C-alpha positions in Angstrom: -87.6 60.3 12.3 -88.3 56.3 11.4 -87.4 57.3 7.7 -84.0 58.2 8.3 -83.8 55.0 10.7 -84.7 52.8 7.8 -82.6 50.3 5.8 -83.9 52.4 2.6 -82.5 55.6 4.0 -79.3 54.2 5.4 -78.3 52.9 1.9 -79.3 55.7 -0.2 -76.8 57.7 1.9 -74.1 54.7 1.4 -74.5 54.9 -2.2 -74.2 58.5 -2.1 -71.6 59.0 -0.1 -70.0 56.3 -2.2 -70.3 57.9 -5.2 -68.6 60.7 -4.2 -65.9 58.7 -2.5 -65.1 57.0 -5.8 -65.3 60.3 -7.8 -63.1 62.3 -5.4 -60.6 59.4 -4.1 -60.8 56.7 -7.1 -57.3 54.7 -5.9 -59.1 55.1 -2.2 -62.5 54.1 -3.8 -61.1 50.9 -5.5 -59.4 49.5 -2.4 -62.9 49.2 -0.6 -64.0 46.6 -2.7 -63.8 43.8 0.0 -66.5 45.6 2.0 -68.9 45.1 -0.8 -67.4 41.7 -2.0 -67.6 40.6 1.9 -71.1 41.2 2.4 -72.3 39.7 -0.9 -70.6 36.5 0.6 -72.2 36.8 4.0 -75.2 37.0 1.9 -74.7 33.9 -0.1 -73.7 31.6 2.0 -77.3 31.2 3.6 -79.1 31.1 0.1 -78.5 27.6 -0.7 -79.6 26.1 3.0 -82.5 28.5 2.8 -83.9 27.4 -0.6 -83.3 23.7 0.4 -85.8 24.1 3.8 -88.3 26.3 2.2 -88.8 24.2 -0.9 -88.9 20.8 1.4 -91.3 22.4 3.9 -93.3 23.6 0.9 -93.1 20.3 -0.9 -94.0 18.2 2.2 -96.9 20.5 3.6 -98.4 20.0 0.2 -98.2 16.3 -0.7 -99.1 17.0 -3.9 -96.5 16.3 -6.4 -98.2 16.9 -9.7 -98.8 20.6 -8.4 -94.9 20.8 -7.6 -94.8 19.7 -11.2 -97.4 22.0 -13.1 -95.6 24.9 -11.0 -92.3 24.1 -12.4 -94.1 23.9 -15.9 -95.7 27.1 -15.7 -92.8 28.9 -14.5 -90.3 27.8 -17.5 -93.1 28.8 -19.9 -93.6 32.3 -18.6 -89.4 32.4 -18.4 -89.1 31.6 -21.9 -92.0 34.0 -23.3 -90.4 36.9 -21.0 -86.8 36.4 -21.9 -87.7 35.9 -25.7 -89.7 39.5 -25.5 -86.9 41.1 -23.4 -84.0 39.8 -26.3 -86.4 41.2 -29.3 -86.9 44.3 -27.4 -83.1 44.9 -27.3 -82.9 43.9 -31.1 -85.5 46.8 -32.0 -83.9 49.1 -29.4 -80.3 48.8 -31.2 -82.3 49.2 -34.9 -84.0 52.1 -34.1 -81.3 54.0 -31.6 -78.1 52.8 -33.4 -75.9 53.4 -30.4 -72.9 52.0 -32.7 -73.2 54.5 -35.6 -70.3 56.6 -36.1 -67.5 54.9 -33.8 -65.9 53.3 -36.7 -64.2 51.4 -35.0 -61.1 48.9 -36.6 -61.6 45.5 -35.4 -57.5 44.5 -36.2 -56.7 47.3 -33.6 -58.4 45.4 -30.8 -56.8 42.9 -28.4 -58.3 39.5 -29.0 -57.0 38.0 -26.0 -58.7 40.7 -24.0 -62.1 38.8 -23.2 -60.0 36.1 -22.9 -58.3 37.5 -19.7 -61.6 39.2 -18.3 -63.6 35.7 -18.3 -60.7 33.8 -17.0 -60.5 31.1 -19.6 -64.2 29.7 -18.6 -66.9 28.7 -21.3 -70.5 28.2 -21.0 -71.8 24.8 -20.8 -73.4 23.4 -23.8 -77.2 22.0 -23.3 -76.4 18.8 -22.6 -74.1 19.5 -19.7 -76.1 22.0 -18.5 -78.6 19.6 -17.8 -76.5 17.2 -16.6 -74.7 19.9 -14.2 -78.0 20.2 -12.9 -77.2 16.7 -10.8 -74.7 17.7 -8.3 -71.5 15.3 -7.5 -72.6 14.8 -4.3 -75.4 16.5 -2.2 -72.5 18.1 0.3 -70.7 19.7 -3.2 -74.1 21.2 -4.1 -73.8 23.1 -0.5 -70.3 24.1 -1.5 -70.8 25.0 -4.7 -73.6 27.0 -4.1 -75.4 25.7 -6.7 -79.1 27.0 -7.2 -80.5 24.3 -9.2 -78.8 21.2 -8.0 -79.7 22.5 -4.2 -83.5 22.6 -5.8 -83.0 19.0 -7.4 -82.0 18.0 -3.8 -84.6 19.8 -2.1 -87.4 18.4 -4.3 -86.2 14.8 -3.8 -86.0 15.1 0.0 -89.5 17.3 0.0 -91.1 14.1 -2.0 -89.8 11.6 0.4 -91.1 13.7 3.5 -94.2 13.9 1.7 -94.9 10.3 1.3 -93.6 9.4 4.9 -95.7 8.7 7.7 -97.1 11.5 9.3 -95.5 11.4 12.9 -92.1 11.3 11.1 -93.3 14.1 8.7 -94.8 16.4 11.5 -91.6 16.1 13.8 -89.2 16.8 10.8 -91.6 19.6 9.5 -91.1 21.3 12.8 -87.3 21.3 12.6 -87.1 22.6 9.3 -89.7 25.5 10.4 -87.5 26.3 13.2 -84.2 26.2 11.1 -85.8 28.5 8.5 -86.7 30.8 11.5 -83.0 30.6 12.5 -81.8 31.5 9.1 -84.0 34.6 8.5 -82.7 36.1 12.1 -78.9 35.4 10.9 -80.4 37.3 7.4 -81.4 40.1 10.0 -78.4 40.7 11.4 -76.1 40.4 8.3 -78.5 43.0 7.0 -77.5 45.6 9.5 -74.0 45.6 7.2 -76.0 46.6 4.1 -75.4 50.0 4.1 -71.7 49.5 4.8 -71.5 46.6 1.9 -73.3 49.3 -0.2 -70.8 51.9 0.3 -68.0 49.9 -0.8 -69.3 48.4 -3.8 -70.5 51.8 -5.3 -67.3 53.7 -4.4 -65.3 50.8 -5.7 -67.0 51.0 -9.0 -66.8 54.4 -9.6 -63.3 54.6 -8.6 -62.1 51.7 -10.7 -64.4 52.6 -13.6 -64.9 56.4 -13.7 -67.3 58.8 -15.1 -65.5 59.2 -18.6 -65.9 55.8 -19.5 -69.8 56.4 -18.7 -69.4 59.5 -21.3 -67.8 57.4 -23.8 -70.5 54.7 -24.1 -73.1 57.3 -23.5 -75.7 56.2 -26.2 -75.4 52.4 -25.7 -76.0 52.9 -21.8 -79.3 54.9 -22.8 -80.4 52.4 -25.4 -79.9 49.7 -22.7 -81.9 51.7 -20.0 -84.9 53.3 -22.2 -85.1 49.0 -23.3 -85.2 48.3 -19.7 -87.6 51.1 -18.6 -90.0 49.8 -21.7 -89.8 45.8 -20.6 -90.7 46.8 -17.1 -93.6 49.2 -18.4 -94.9 45.5 -20.7 -93.8 43.6 -17.4 -96.0 45.8 -15.0 -98.8 46.0 -17.3 -98.9 41.9 -17.8 -98.6 41.7 -13.9 -101.4 43.6 -13.7 -104.0 42.0 -16.3 -102.8 38.3 -14.8 -103.0 39.1 -11.0 -103.8 42.5 -10.3 -100.4 43.4 -8.8 -99.1 47.1 -9.2 -95.7 46.9 -9.9 -94.9 50.4 -8.6 -96.3 49.7 -5.3 -94.1 46.6 -5.2 -91.3 48.5 -6.1 -91.8 51.0 -2.8 -92.4 47.9 -1.1 -89.2 46.1 -1.6 -87.4 49.2 -2.2 -84.6 48.5 0.5 -84.3 45.6 -1.6 -83.6 47.3 -4.5 -81.5 49.9 -3.4 -79.2 47.1 -1.8 -79.5 45.2 -5.0 -78.2 47.6 -7.2 -75.3 49.3 -4.7 -73.8 45.8 -4.7 -74.8 45.0 -8.2 -75.7 41.6 -7.0 -79.8 40.4 -7.3 -78.3 37.2 -5.1 -77.6 39.5 -2.0 -81.4 40.2 -1.7 -83.0 36.9 -2.3 -84.0 35.6 1.0 -85.1 39.0 1.9 -87.1 38.9 -1.6 -88.1 35.6 -0.9 -89.7 36.3 2.7 -91.2 39.7 1.4 -93.2 37.7 -1.7 -95.0 35.5 0.7 -96.1 38.0 3.1 -97.6 40.0 0.1 -99.7 36.6 -0.5 -97.6 34.2 -3.0 -97.3 30.7 -1.5 -94.1 29.9 0.3 -94.0 26.6 -2.4 -94.6 29.0 -5.2 -91.8 31.4 -3.9 -89.5 28.6 -3.4 -89.6 26.9 -6.7 -89.9 30.0 -8.8 -87.4 32.5 -7.6 -84.3 30.3 -7.6 -85.2 28.1 -10.7 -85.4 32.4 -12.4 -82.3 33.1 -11.2 -80.8 30.6 -13.9 -83.7 30.9 -16.4 -85.6 34.1 -16.4 -82.5 36.8 -17.0 -84.4 39.4 -18.3 -82.2 42.1 -18.1 -79.2 40.3 -19.4 -81.1 39.2 -22.2 -81.8 42.9 -22.9 -78.2 43.8 -22.9 -76.7 40.7 -24.7 -79.2 41.3 -28.0 -78.8 45.2 -28.2 -74.9 44.9 -27.4 -74.9 42.3 -30.2 -76.1 44.5 -32.6 -74.1 47.5 -31.6 -71.1 45.4 -32.3 -72.1 45.3 -35.6 -72.7 48.9 -36.2 -69.5 49.8 -34.6 -67.4 48.0 -37.0 -69.8 49.3 -39.7 -71.7 46.5 -40.4 -75.4 46.3 -41.3 -77.3 42.9 -40.2 -80.0 41.5 -42.2 -82.9 40.2 -40.8 -81.7 36.5 -40.8 -78.6 37.7 -38.9 -81.0 38.8 -36.2 -82.8 35.7 -36.0 -79.7 34.2 -35.7 -78.9 36.3 -32.8 -82.3 35.7 -30.9 -81.7 31.7 -31.7 -78.2 31.9 -30.1 -78.8 34.1 -27.2 -82.3 32.0 -26.0 -79.7 29.0 -25.6 -76.6 30.6 -24.3 -78.3 32.9 -21.9 -79.9 29.8 -20.0 -76.4 28.8 -18.8 -75.0 32.0 -18.1 -75.7 32.0 -14.1 -72.7 31.3 -12.1 -70.2 31.4 -14.9 -67.3 34.5 -14.3 -67.8 36.7 -17.4 -71.2 35.2 -18.5 -72.1 38.1 -20.7 -69.0 38.1 -22.8 -68.8 34.3 -23.3 -72.5 34.7 -24.6 -71.3 37.7 -26.8 -68.7 35.6 -28.0 -70.7 33.1 -28.7 -73.3 35.0 -30.5 -70.4 37.0 -32.5 -68.9 33.4 -33.8 -72.1 32.0 -34.9 -73.2 35.1 -36.5 -69.6 35.5 -38.1 -70.3 39.3 -39.2 -67.6 40.8 -37.5 -64.5 39.3 -35.8 -64.8 38.2 -32.1 -62.1 40.3 -30.6 -64.7 43.3 -31.3 -66.7 42.1 -27.8 -63.5 43.4 -26.0 -65.5 47.2 -27.0 -67.6 46.4 -24.2 -65.0 46.0 -21.3 -65.3 49.4 -20.5 -69.1 49.8 -20.4 -70.2 46.7 -19.1 -70.4 47.7 -15.4 -72.3 50.1 -16.3 -75.0 47.8 -17.2 -75.1 46.2 -14.0 -77.8 48.5 -12.1 -80.2 47.8 -15.5 -79.7 44.3 -15.1 -80.0 43.6 -11.7 -83.1 45.6 -11.6 -84.7 43.9 -14.5 -83.8 40.7 -13.5 -84.9 41.3 -10.0 -88.7 42.8 -10.8 -88.3 39.9 -13.6 -88.4 36.9 -11.4 -90.6 38.5 -8.6 -93.5 39.2 -11.1 -93.1 35.4 -11.8 -93.5 34.3 -8.9 -97.1 36.4 -8.8 -98.0 35.2 -12.0 -97.5 31.4 -11.7 -99.0 31.4 -8.2 -102.2 33.5 -9.6 -102.5 30.1 -12.3 -102.0 27.7 -9.5 -104.9 29.5 -7.4 -102.2 30.1 -4.5 -102.1 33.8 -4.6 -103.9 35.7 -2.0 -104.6 38.7 -4.0 -106.7 40.2 -1.1 -103.3 39.9 1.4 -101.3 40.8 -1.9 -103.5 44.5 -2.5 -103.6 45.3 1.2 -99.7 44.6 1.8 -98.7 46.4 -1.6 -100.8 49.5 -1.1 -99.6 49.9 2.8 -103.1 49.2 4.1 -101.5 46.4 6.1 -97.8 46.0 7.2 -95.4 42.8 6.9 -96.3 42.2 10.6 -100.2 42.6 10.0 -99.9 40.5 6.9 -99.2 37.6 8.8 -102.6 38.5 10.9 -105.9 38.7 8.5 -108.2 41.2 10.0 -111.7 40.6 9.7 -113.7 42.8 12.4 -113.3 46.0 14.8 -113.6 43.4 17.7 -110.9 41.5 19.6 -111.8 38.1 19.0 -110.1 34.4 19.3 -107.8 33.6 16.7 -109.1 30.9 14.7 -107.2 28.8 11.8 -109.2 28.2 8.6 -107.9 27.0 5.3 -106.6 28.8 2.5 -110.2 30.1 0.3 -107.8 29.1 -2.5 -109.0 25.9 -2.6 -105.3 24.8 -3.6 -103.6 21.6 -1.9 -100.4 23.5 -1.7 -102.1 26.6 -0.6 -100.8 27.7 3.3 -103.9 27.6 6.0 -103.8 31.4 7.6 -104.8 32.6 11.2 -107.6 35.2 11.3 -107.1 37.7 13.9 -109.9 40.4 14.7 -108.2 44.0 15.8 -109.8 46.4 17.6 
């Protein structure tokens, strides 16, 4: 009975009903888009303040700014490694499976303005612009634009200033910050009650607007993308197990409600607050989660990287062009740069593909329009892979910094402890007064925790 009341079950039912409505009543399904869009906006409005307060609290409580710098550097190094593997995997899959063979597309018959209409004339920022855009025009503008990297920069500065403040001021502000975070998570809990409705509207719109016919037309491309993603996740899971001892399958089960919601709404951002909370409860320190996860949403798009490299080779195959090794290296080089500026840009995948096609100069940029029909069906793969990539990154960086409670992680992911019990570490079978002790990890950023004996 408890299972039927769970958020996971409710979202599954909503997605199934949404698919049915989209197939049976496609026009009505398209009109349900506001349900999904509205839910996503409700969650997104809380992401910027949540990230700000989590990071401020983490840095201020740490007082060790060198550790914060190490966390950021190690996260970036992991992101680069993961996205490079993802890009290479996409290229290999395209060469082996050859999803574009036999399409024999005549590039001259494609509308050269179709991609521009999809992207609304937007452009990916150049490297210098991307770096400068991390600095907000004003503190208020960073929150108004929901620019995560800008909010993260502000949070690091405020956290540093607070860490250097006198103890009385620091204690008062931190108390207020903790109370505000508690309120934000309560609001997130209220909004999450609408998750099934949001998932229903989003999936009904997708199926109604794009239909099953499009799915069949690009079947081989979609199969290649999903097989590549599965192989990448296997590699990611093995790396996570080797470095941290974390079981990826157990983590997927632990976060199944959030995963289904992200897939149903085609957005990983809607589950960011809940994922950050669950990562913390699974043993990752708050400071690591607060720094790694938001940064990963801009720098660690593993699912998008697989799709971009595979789709570029697919387009060449569709117009009958075999790419050389040098051209494939060019694809890797261009996408390693362009994929970092994708977050928050409308139609970013098409912009990155257009930039790659222009740099490659092997086929007309207009050929990118071939993917307009198939792109939406890649969302499930991209969202899930991106989400798992960022979560694994948090575990890995926390382990490298000695800020991962592996005992707590294993107990929570295996189901030995519930989420509530993860905050109360059991030691014996006898009742005893709680005692606050420092973290055994011996790291200045690692949190203290409370030991509870249970009967």
